N, C-alpha and C positions, 0 to 999 in steps of 0.2 A: 819612648820612655828615656832613651839615652840623653836626648836633648834636655829633657826636664830634670833629669838628675844632675846633668852638667850645670844648668842655669839655675836650678832650684825652683824655678817657676817661669812660665812664658805663656804668651797668647798663642792662639792658632797661627796667626801670621808670623810670629817670631819662630815658631817650630817649623813651619813650612820653609822659611828662609834658610834654616840651618840644615835641611835635608839635601842630600846630593842629587837625588832624582825624585823630587816631591810629587805626591799625587795632587789632584785638584783641591781647591780650598774646601769644597763641599765634602770631599772624601776625608780630609783631615778632620773637619768638624764632626763628621759621623763617627770616626774612630775615637775621637776625644769623648763624644757622648757615651759611646759604649763602655770606654774605660772608667768614666765617672759612674755609670750605672753598675759596673762590676765592682766598684769601690777601689779601683787601682789608682784613681785620681780624685782630687777634689778641685773644686773651682770657686773662685770668688770674683764678684763683679768688680770691675775697675773702669769707671766711665761707662762706655757703650760696649765694652768687651769683658770677656772672662780671662782671668789668669788661671792657668791650670798648674797643679803641683802634685808630685807623687804622695801617696798616703803611707807608703812603706818607708821607714827610715833607711838612709843610704847604707848604713852598715848591715842591716838585715838583707837588703836587696843584693848587696855585694856578696855576702855568704851564699845566698840562694843561687845567684848567677854562677859563682865559682863551683858550686856543687853540680850544676848542670853542665858546665864546661868540662869538669873532671870526668863525669859519667859518660857524656856524649863522645868526646874526642880523645880521651885518655884512658878509658876503661876503669876509671876510678883511681888511676895511678898518679899520685902526687909527684913521684919521681919523674915521670914521663912529662908532666906539665912544667916542672922546674927546668928539666933538660931543654925543652922547647923554648922557654923564656930565655935561657942562657944562649942557645943556638941563635936566636933572633938577634941577640946582641944590641937591640934598640936601647939606647941610653945606657951604654956600658956601665957596669957597677964601679963605683969609686972604692978605694980601699976601706973607707968607713963603712959603706954599705955592706961590702963583703964581710967585714968583721961582725956587724950587727946580725947578718943572716947566719953566720957561723954560731954566733952566740944563741940565736933562736933554736937552731938545730941542736946544740948542746943541751939547751934547757928542755926541749921536747924529749930528748933521750933520757934525761933525768927523771922526767915525769912519766916515762913509759909510753910516750906517744909515737 
């Protein structure tokens, strides 16, 4: 699913190529069939292949994934998640980004969140 959200749509071969330790071609196709049957993916024919794409909009998927991460790894603590992101330091914040985040926090305080 990560590959499909990243690319927007892909064939089974394109998905397999992007995976670090990919399963067999038939396993990939089986997984894709199951995800289509469960309506997590849709497929459209393109030549002799199918192009698969997620059915859930990326914004909704992002919210759902973030809720799961917060519950699973941080006990629902937004503070814990933010602290971890800052601790990782990947792509350190620019002064503009820092200011925008501070503004979001101020706005959330005003709204009572």
